[in-house]
C-alpha positions as CSV (number, residue, x, y, z in Angstrom):
1,X,-186.3,53.6,49.5
2,X,-185.5,50.8,52.7
3,X,-184.2,48.4,49.9
4,X,-181.9,50.8,48.2
5,X,-180.5,52.0,51.6
6,X,-179.9,48.3,52.8
7,X,-178.4,48.0,49.4
8,X,-175.8,50.7,49.7
9,X,-174.9,49.9,53.0
10,X,-173.9,46.3,51.9
11,X,-172.6,47.3,48.2
12,X,-170.2,50.2,49.8
13,X,-169.4,48.5,53.0
14,X,-171.1,51.4,54.9
15,X,-172.5,50.3,58.3
16,X,-171.1,47.5,60.4
17,X,-172.6,45.9,63.4
18,X,-172.2,47.8,66.3
19,X,-171.3,51.2,64.6
20,X,-172.1,54.2,66.1
21,X,-173.4,56.8,63.8
22,X,-174.2,60.3,63.8
23,X,-176.8,61.8,61.1
24,X,-176.5,65.4,59.9
25,X,-180.2,66.4,60.7
26,X,-181.5,69.2,59.0
27,X,-184.8,68.6,59.3
28,X,-185.9,68.4,55.4
29,X,-187.3,65.2,54.0
30,X,-183.4,63.5,53.2
31,X,-182.0,63.8,56.7
32,X,-185.5,62.9,58.2
33,X,-185.9,59.7,56.3
34,X,-182.2,58.9,56.8
35,X,-182.3,59.0,60.7
36,X,-186.0,57.6,60.7
37,X,-184.6,54.4,58.4
38,X,-181.6,54.0,60.2
39,X,-183.6,53.8,63.3
40,X,-185.9,51.3,61.9
41,X,-182.5,49.0,61.5
42,X,-181.1,50.1,64.8
43,X,-181.7,46.9,67.0
44,X,-180.6,44.6,64.2
45,X,-177.3,46.0,63.7
46,X,-176.6,46.5,67.3
47,X,-176.6,50.3,66.3
48,X,-176.1,53.6,68.4
49,X,-177.6,56.9,66.4
50,X,-177.1,60.6,67.5
51,X,-177.9,63.5,65.4
52,X,-176.3,66.7,64.8
53,X,-178.1,69.8,64.0
54,X,-176.5,73.2,62.4
55,X,-178.8,76.7,63.0
56,X,-177.0,78.9,60.4
57,X,-179.2,81.8,62.0
58,X,-179.6,82.5,58.2
59,X,-183.7,82.2,57.6
60,X,-184.5,84.4,60.7
61,X,-187.7,82.7,62.5
62,X,-187.6,79.9,59.7
63,X,-184.3,78.8,61.3
64,X,-185.5,78.5,64.9
65,X,-188.9,76.3,63.3
66,X,-186.4,74.3,61.9
67,X,-184.1,73.7,65.2
68,X,-187.2,73.2,67.4
69,X,-188.4,70.7,64.8
70,X,-185.6,68.7,65.0
71,X,-185.3,68.7,68.7
72,X,-188.8,67.5,68.9
73,X,-188.4,64.7,66.5
74,X,-185.0,63.4,68.7
75,X,-186.6,63.6,71.8
76,X,-189.8,61.4,70.1
77,X,-187.2,59.2,68.7
78,X,-184.9,58.9,71.7
79,X,-181.9,60.1,69.7
80,X,-179.4,62.2,71.8
81,X,-179.0,65.4,69.6
82,X,-176.3,68.0,69.6
83,X,-177.0,71.6,68.6
84,X,-174.7,74.2,67.2
85,X,-176.3,78.0,66.4
86,X,-173.7,80.1,64.5
87,X,-173.9,83.2,62.8
88,X,-172.7,82.0,59.3
89,X,-172.8,85.5,57.9
90,X,-170.7,87.3,60.5
91,X,-168.4,84.3,60.4
92,X,-167.9,84.1,56.6
93,X,-167.1,87.9,56.5
94,X,-164.5,87.3,59.1
95,X,-163.3,84.5,57.0
96,X,-163.5,86.1,53.7
97,X,-165.7,83.3,52.4
98,X,-169.0,82.9,50.6
99,X,-171.8,82.1,53.3
100,X,-172.6,79.0,51.6
101,X,-168.5,77.7,51.4
102,X,-168.7,79.0,55.3
103,X,-171.6,76.9,56.0
104,X,-170.3,73.9,54.8
105,X,-167.1,74.4,57.1
106,X,-168.7,74.9,60.0
107,X,-171.3,71.8,59.3
108,X,-168.3,69.4,58.8
109,X,-165.8,70.8,61.9
110,X,-168.8,70.3,64.2
111,X,-169.8,67.1,62.6
112,X,-166.1,66.0,62.7
113,X,-165.8,67.2,66.4
114,X,-168.7,65.3,67.5
115,X,-167.5,62.3,65.6
116,X,-164.1,62.0,66.8
117,X,-165.2,62.4,70.4
118,X,-167.8,59.4,70.3
119,X,-165.9,57.5,68.0
120,X,-168.8,57.5,65.3
121,X,-169.2,57.4,61.7
122,X,-170.8,60.7,59.7
123,X,-174.0,59.7,57.8
124,X,-175.1,62.5,55.7
125,X,-178.1,62.3,53.6
126,X,-176.6,63.1,50.0
127,X,-179.1,61.4,47.4
128,X,-178.4,60.2,44.0
129,X,-180.0,63.5,42.9
130,X,-177.8,64.8,44.9
131,X,-175.2,63.5,43.0
132,X,-176.6,63.9,40.0
133,X,-176.7,67.5,40.4
134,X,-173.2,67.9,41.8
135,X,-172.3,65.9,38.5
136,X,-174.1,69.0,36.3
137,X,-172.4,71.2,38.0
138,X,-168.7,70.2,37.8
139,X,-169.2,69.5,34.3
140,X,-170.5,73.2,33.7
141,X,-167.6,74.1,35.5
142,X,-165.2,72.2,32.8
143,X,-164.5,69.2,35.2
144,X,-162.8,66.4,34.3
145,X,-163.6,62.6,34.7
146,X,-163.2,63.0,39.1
147,X,-165.9,65.9,38.9
148,X,-167.8,63.3,36.9
149,X,-167.8,60.7,39.7
150,X,-170.5,62.8,41.7
151,X,-170.4,62.2,45.6
152,X,-169.1,59.1,46.7
153,X,-170.7,56.7,49.0
154,X,-167.8,56.6,51.3
155,X,-165.3,59.2,52.3
156,X,-163.1,58.7,55.5
157,X,-165.3,58.4,58.2
158,X,-168.5,60.0,56.5
159,X,-171.2,57.5,54.7
160,X,-174.0,58.3,52.4
161,X,-176.6,55.5,52.8
162,X,-179.1,57.0,51.0
163,X,-176.9,57.4,47.5
164,X,-178.8,54.9,45.8
165,X,-182.2,56.5,46.6
166,X,-183.5,59.7,44.9
167,X,-185.2,62.7,46.4
168,X,-188.7,61.7,45.0
169,X,-187.9,58.4,47.5
170,X,-187.2,59.9,50.3
171,X,-190.3,62.0,50.0
172,X,-192.4,59.2,49.3
173,X,-190.6,57.2,52.1
174,X,-191.9,60.0,54.9
175,X,-195.3,60.4,53.1
176,X,-195.6,56.3,53.2
177,X,-195.0,56.4,57.1
178,X,-196.3,59.5,57.8
179,X,-193.3,61.5,59.2
180,X,-193.0,65.2,58.7
181,X,-190.4,67.3,58.2
182,X,-189.6,70.8,57.2
183,X,-189.1,72.5,53.8
184,X,-186.2,75.1,53.8
185,X,-187.7,78.1,51.8
186,X,-184.3,79.2,50.4
187,X,-184.2,75.8,48.1
188,X,-187.1,77.8,45.9
189,X,-184.5,80.9,45.3
190,X,-182.5,81.2,42.0
191,X,-179.4,82.7,44.3
192,X,-177.2,79.4,44.5
193,X,-175.7,77.2,41.3
194,X,-177.7,73.9,42.9
195,X,-180.9,75.6,42.9
196,X,-180.4,76.9,39.2
197,X,-179.3,73.1,38.3
198,X,-182.4,71.5,40.5
199,X,-184.9,73.8,39.0
200,X,-183.8,74.8,35.6
201,X,-181.5,72.1,34.3
202,X,-183.2,68.7,35.7
203,X,-186.7,69.4,34.7
204,X,-185.4,69.6,31.2
205,X,-183.5,66.3,31.5
206,X,-186.2,64.9,33.3
207,X,-188.2,65.2,30.6
208,X,-186.3,63.3,28.2
209,X,-185.6,60.5,30.6
210,X,-188.1,60.5,33.6
211,X,-185.3,57.7,35.5
212,X,-182.6,60.4,34.9
213,X,-180.7,59.6,38.6
214,X,-180.5,56.0,37.8
215,X,-179.1,57.3,34.4
216,X,-176.6,59.3,36.4
217,X,-175.8,56.5,38.7
218,X,-174.6,54.3,35.8
219,X,-172.6,57.3,34.5
220,X,-171.2,58.2,37.6
221,X,-170.4,54.3,38.6
222,X,-168.3,54.0,34.8
223,X,-166.5,57.3,35.7
224,X,-165.2,56.0,39.0
225,X,-164.0,52.9,37.0
226,X,-162.1,55.1,34.4
227,X,-160.9,57.1,37.1
228,X,-159.6,54.3,39.3
229,X,-157.7,52.5,36.1
230,X,-156.2,56.0,35.2
231,X,-155.1,56.6,38.5
232,X,-153.7,52.9,38.9
233,X,-151.9,53.3,35.4
234,X,-150.2,56.7,36.3
235,X,-149.1,55.1,39.9
236,X,-147.4,52.3,37.7
237,X,-145.9,55.0,35.4
238,X,-144.5,57.0,38.2
239,X,-142.8,54.2,39.7
240,X,-141.4,52.9,36.5
241,X,-140.0,56.4,35.2
242,X,-138.4,57.2,38.5
243,X,-134.8,57.7,38.5
244,X,-132.5,59.5,40.2
245,X,-133.4,63.2,41.4
246,X,-136.6,62.7,39.6
247,X,-138.6,61.2,36.7
248,X,-137.0,60.1,33.1
249,X,-138.6,62.6,30.7
250,X,-137.9,60.2,28.1
251,X,-140.7,57.3,29.6
252,X,-142.8,60.4,30.7
253,X,-143.0,61.5,27.0
254,X,-144.5,57.9,25.9
255,X,-147.6,58.1,28.3
256,X,-151.0,58.6,26.9
257,X,-152.2,62.2,27.3
258,X,-154.7,61.1,30.5
259,X,-152.1,59.2,32.3
260,X,-149.4,61.9,31.9
261,X,-151.8,64.4,33.4
262,X,-152.6,62.1,36.1
263,X,-149.1,61.8,37.1
264,X,-148.2,65.2,37.2
265,X,-151.7,65.8,39.3
266,X,-150.2,63.1,41.4
267,X,-146.6,64.6,41.9
268,X,-148.3,68.3,42.5
269,X,-150.7,66.5,45.3
270,X,-147.1,65.4,46.8
271,X,-146.7,68.8,47.7
272,X,-149.7,69.6,48.6
273,X,-150.9,71.6,45.6
274,X,-153.9,71.3,43.6
275,X,-152.7,71.9,39.9
276,X,-155.3,73.8,37.9
277,X,-155.9,72.7,34.3
278,X,-153.6,75.2,33.3
279,X,-150.9,74.1,35.0
280,X,-151.2,70.6,33.8
281,X,-150.7,71.9,30.4
282,X,-147.9,73.8,31.0
283,X,-146.5,71.3,32.7
284,X,-146.9,68.9,29.8
285,X,-145.1,71.3,27.6
286,X,-142.0,71.7,29.6
287,X,-141.7,67.6,29.9
288,X,-141.8,67.6,26.0
289,X,-139.6,70.4,25.0
290,X,-137.5,71.4,28.3
291,X,-138.7,74.0,30.7
292,X,-140.1,75.3,33.8
293,X,-143.2,76.4,35.4
294,X,-144.0,78.1,38.1
295,X,-147.3,76.6,40.0
296,X,-148.1,78.3,43.4
297,X,-146.7,78.7,46.7
298,X,-143.0,78.7,45.5
299,X,-143.5,75.4,44.0
300,X,-141.5,74.9,40.4
301,X,-142.1,72.3,38.0
302,X,-138.8,71.8,35.7
303,X,-138.0,69.7,33.0
304,X,-134.1,69.6,32.6
305,X,-131.2,67.0,31.2
306,X,-133.9,64.4,30.5
307,X,-135.1,64.5,34.5
308,X,-138.7,65.8,35.2
309,X,-139.1,67.2,39.0
310,X,-141.3,69.2,41.5
311,X,-139.6,71.2,43.7
312,X,-139.6,74.1,46.2
313,X,-137.6,77.1,45.4
314,X,-134.8,77.8,47.0
315,X,-135.4,79.9,49.7
316,X,-132.0,80.9,50.6
317,X,-131.5,84.6,51.3
318,X,-127.9,86.0,50.3
319,X,-126.6,86.1,53.9
320,X,-127.4,82.2,54.3
321,X,-125.7,81.7,50.9
322,X,-122.6,83.5,52.2
323,X,-122.4,81.8,55.7
324,X,-119.1,80.0,56.4
325,X,-118.4,77.4,59.4
326,X,-114.8,76.3,60.5
327,X,-114.3,72.7,60.4
328,X,-115.5,71.2,63.6
329,X,-115.6,67.6,65.4
330,X,-118.0,65.7,67.0
331,X,-120.5,68.4,67.3
332,X,-123.6,69.6,64.7
333,X,-124.3,73.1,63.4
334,X,-126.9,74.7,61.1
335,X,-125.6,76.1,57.7
336,X,-127.9,76.7,55.2
337,X,-131.0,75.5,56.7
338,X,-129.3,72.2,57.0
339,X,-127.8,70.4,60.2
340,X,-124.4,69.0,59.8
341,X,-122.8,66.5,62.1
342,X,-119.5,65.3,62.3
343,X,-117.6,62.1,64.1
344,X,-114.0,61.5,64.5
345,X,-113.2,57.9,64.8
346,X,-110.1,56.1,64.5
347,X,-109.5,54.0,61.3
348,X,-110.5,50.5,63.2
349,X,-113.9,51.9,64.3
350,X,-114.4,53.4,60.5
351,X,-113.6,49.5,59.2
352,X,-116.1,47.8,61.4
353,X,-118.8,50.3,60.8
354,X,-118.0,50.1,57.0
355,X,-118.5,46.6,56.9
356,X,-122.4,47.4,57.2
357,X,-122.8,50.7,55.8
358,X,-121.9,51.1,51.8
359,X,-121.8,54.7,51.6
360,X,-119.6,54.9,54.5
361,X,-116.7,56.1,51.9
362,X,-118.6,58.6,50.3
363,X,-119.1,60.9,53.4
364,X,-115.7,60.1,55.3
365,X,-112.4,62.2,55.0
366,X,-109.0,61.2,56.3
367,X,-108.8,63.9,58.9
368,X,-105.0,64.7,58.6
369,X,-105.4,65.9,55.2
370,X,-107.9,68.6,56.4
371,X,-106.4,72.1,56.5
372,X,-107.4,74.2,59.5
373,X,-108.7,77.2,57.3
374,X,-111.0,74.5,55.7
375,X,-114.6,75.8,56.1
376,X,-118.6,74.1,55.4
377,X,-120.0,76.6,52.8
378,X,-122.1,76.9,49.8
379,X,-120.3,76.9,46.5
380,X,-118.6,79.9,44.7
381,X,-117.4,81.2,41.1
382,X,-114.5,79.4,40.5
383,X,-114.6,76.3,43.3
384,X,-112.9,73.0,41.5
385,X,-112.6,69.4,42.9
386,X,-111.0,66.3,42.5
387,X,-113.6,63.8,42.2
388,X,-112.3,60.1,44.2
389,X,-111.5,57.9,41.6
390,X,-111.8,60.1,38.1
391,X,-107.9,60.9,38.1
392,X,-108.4,64.6,37.1
393,X,-109.5,68.2,38.4
394,X,-113.0,69.7,37.2
395,X,-114.7,73.0,38.0
396,X,-117.2,71.7,40.1
397,X,-120.1,73.6,38.5
398,X,-119.1,71.6,35.2
399,X,-119.1,68.2,37.4
400,X,-122.2,69.0,38.9
401,X,-124.0,69.4,35.1
402,X,-122.6,66.1,33.8
403,X,-123.9,64.5,37.2
404,X,-127.5,65.8,36.7
405,X,-127.3,67.3,39.7
406,X,-131.1,69.5,39.7
407,X,-130.1,73.1,39.7
408,X,-132.2,73.8,42.7
409,X,-130.0,71.5,44.9
410,X,-126.4,73.0,43.3
411,X,-126.9,76.0,45.4
412,X,-127.6,74.5,48.7
413,X,-125.3,71.5,48.3
414,X,-123.0,71.7,51.3
415,X,-119.3,72.0,50.6
416,X,-115.7,71.5,52.9
417,X,-113.6,73.6,51.2
418,X,-110.1,75.0,51.5
419,X,-110.2,78.2,49.4
420,X,-111.7,77.0,45.9
421,X,-110.3,73.5,46.5
422,X,-113.3,71.4,47.4
423,X,-112.5,68.5,49.7
424,X,-116.2,67.1,49.8
425,X,-119.2,67.9,48.4
426,X,-122.9,67.0,49.3
427,X,-124.4,65.4,46.0
428,X,-120.7,64.2,45.2
429,X,-118.6,62.7,47.7
430,X,-115.0,63.3,49.1
431,X,-111.8,64.6,46.8
432,X,-109.2,62.2,45.8
433,X,-106.8,64.1,48.1
434,X,-108.8,63.6,51.5
435,X,-110.1,60.0,50.8
436,X,-109.6,57.4,53.2
437,X,-106.3,55.3,52.5
438,X,-105.0,52.5,54.4
439,X,-102.5,54.9,55.6
440,X,-105.2,57.0,57.2
441,X,-105.0,57.3,61.0
442,X,-108.3,59.3,61.7
443,X,-111.4,59.6,59.9
444,X,-114.0,62.8,59.7
445,X,-117.5,61.5,59.1
446,X,-119.8,64.4,57.9
447,X,-123.7,63.6,58.0
448,X,-126.4,66.3,57.0
449,X,-129.8,66.4,58.1
450,X,-132.4,68.1,56.1
């Protein structure tokens, strides 16, 4: 086991000289072997080793037996130990969670709290056997390539030095070094999915291939390489298909299905959404045939006018849409969840700034052309605009459609309007009648902060 531990440390760059490491110590064979093996290399790598134990109060006297064993072990080894006692069943009920999920949250919260305080890495005793069981559970639930990768050797500040060793390796290590450990009696119960896989599925596979963990390690490595290739390809595809207001449906349609699915997943993740497979399939259809998909939490995916995008549904209420603010100078105001700032400058100052800001003309109006009755507001039926340099007047609705401004941006766009005559529009710019000219004396500049 020691060779596999050292190989994992080197191959995955898990530990560096001088590291501080907190071992998640349950007292079982895996975590006990991890703690003792790390202690054996502590001096050679100048490591500082700590341990954390969480008593979930789930197994009566057995829970306290494990806690006492861990305390005695750490005292014997000279390892500083941090212990948390938590009534997981009670907390799970309060949080409306299963006891297994609640226990996992409590464990990692406690580990992370101490790791942050000490500036340490967290070492968990996950083995290749654990990773194999995880892959089998994920596949049985219909997982894709990511689920087939198993347990990663490293994630953020969490390291798994035993990921190349099997459960049998840790038990043999403890036996050969006369190291005692405790057994969790619930491991023999079929109450949890992992136990069912461990007790009923793995023995069948081991009968087919005695070195089943090594086979799954190779499978996991292949899935990792494939997953990284798909991720890289999807990121490239997103970069190449990016256009104004979204992504080109034409380019997305040409992607192979796995790459397209991953691009959709990446875009959903940017909105803090983990899409389900059904969402991805519906979004794929929307991209190819035009349409919209409601994902969750007010997030929409839409394909329209050759543009695909994922966005938050407009949350403006009727009163916000109807609000109007008269023109103001050198100040700011909130309208429709946006902050508008205005600045009035003379022509000399404006021209000096225009040398360094290319889009200054699109947000700038000849102040003398703005009537006293002009207001900031959202669009209304009957609005029209004569866009600068176009030589024509058009309904605002039609111009927004021609410019492929996303539907969700049209209702929330800020306008400066005189009745139905639009003097300036967010996403479009200034009208012909209000654009800055050689005869302009004062310029009103409009800024919008989301």
